[in-house]
C-alpha positions, 0 to 999 in steps of 0.5 A, a space after each residue: 367869720 360868720 356872714 355879715 348880713 348887716 348892708 342887707 335892707 327889708 325889701 331889697 332884692 337880698 331879703 328874705 321877707 320879700 320873696 314868699 317862701 314857695 311852699 311844698 306841694 300838697 295833695 289836692 283836696 278831694 270833693 267831699 259828699 256824694 258830688 266827689 263820689 258821683 265825680 269818682 264815678 266812671 262815665 259809662 256808669 254815669 250814663 248808666 244811671 241817668 237812663 235808668 232814671 229817665 226810664 223810670 220816669 217814663 214809667 211811672 208818668 204813663 202808669 200815672 196817666 193810664 191809672 189815675 187820669 180819670 179819662 176814662 171808667 173803662 175796664 179791660 176784660 177778655 173772654 173768647 169772643 168778648 166784651 173786652 171791655 166794660 164801661 159803666 157796669 155795662 159790657 161791650 167791644 166784642 171781636 169780629 166774628 159770628 161768636 162776638 155778634 151772639 154774645 153781643 146780641 145776648 148782652 144788648 137783650 139783657 142790657 134792655 132789663 137792666 135798664 128797667 131795673 134802673 141798674 144802668 142808665 138809658 143813656 150809657 146804653 144808647 151811648 155804649 151799645 147803640 149803632 148810629 142807623 138804629 130805628 125808632 124801635 130800637 130806641 124805644 126799646 130802651 127809651 120806654 123800659 118800663 122801671 119795674 117796682 121796687 123790690 122787684 127781682 128779675 133776670 133773662 136768661 138765654 136758652 138757644 141763641 142763632 146767627 140767621 145772617 152774618 158779614 163782617 159788616 152786619 148780623 142778625 141774632 135770634 135769642 130765645 130766652 126766658 125771664 124770671 121775674 119775683 115780686 112783692 105782693 103789695 107788702 103781704 109778704 108773699 112773693 109771686 114768681 113770673 116766668 116768660 119765654 120770648 124770641 128777641 130779634 137783634 140785628 148789629 151793625 160793625 161800627 167803631 171796632 165793635 158791633 152795635 144795635 140797630 134793631 129789634 123785634 120781639 114776640 112771645 113764645 114759643 114755649 118749650 112744649 111748642 118746640 119740641 120738634 121746631 118747623 124748619 122757617 123757625 129760628 129754632 130750627 138752626 144749630 145755636 151757639 154754645 158757651 155765650 158770656 153774658 154778664 153785667 157789673 154790679 
């Protein structure tokens, strides 16, 4: 005989509706997308990814600060003894050696010429190349450079450079050079060419990790034919320098 369930009322302890059926356990659903994929990566790989991201971010920020910060217009260069930087077209940052002092003095002579041609400003020349204890004579050379007429071409070419005094704090450098200038003759279509030999003595002081000009003396000559056998007291009687780097940037 079949069991009689008629006495069992809905909601009673024996009712099937009162006790929910126990479902068979099902596998837990795994998170989808990149989150799930990241959760399945071993911890050591997660730390590696995070470290690489942080390192990349630091490199990008440093590059942006150095290259695009706009805090300086200096360009880094490298020669045998300086200049090692060029700021506003002016080379500077020379080595603390005799060769560095020789090049610094020669480039200062050329800088005065660049000021007279209007290619660099007197303010930039003084702030970059002139020392704190500069004499009035030196300041006047930079401030009172006579501007050349428009269309004038002028170059200063060092022929022989000597260091007459040197220490780690001070150097005296003699620059024997020829200046060659070319001028338009009042719009006639003809040009005049003038050459001038002169000796410039530049005194340098070591300041702010660079050779700075602090004094200046100038005299015309001597002409080449006058110095085949220079006198013993002439700076040209001493051995000069080889391989100077002298340049300005347009």
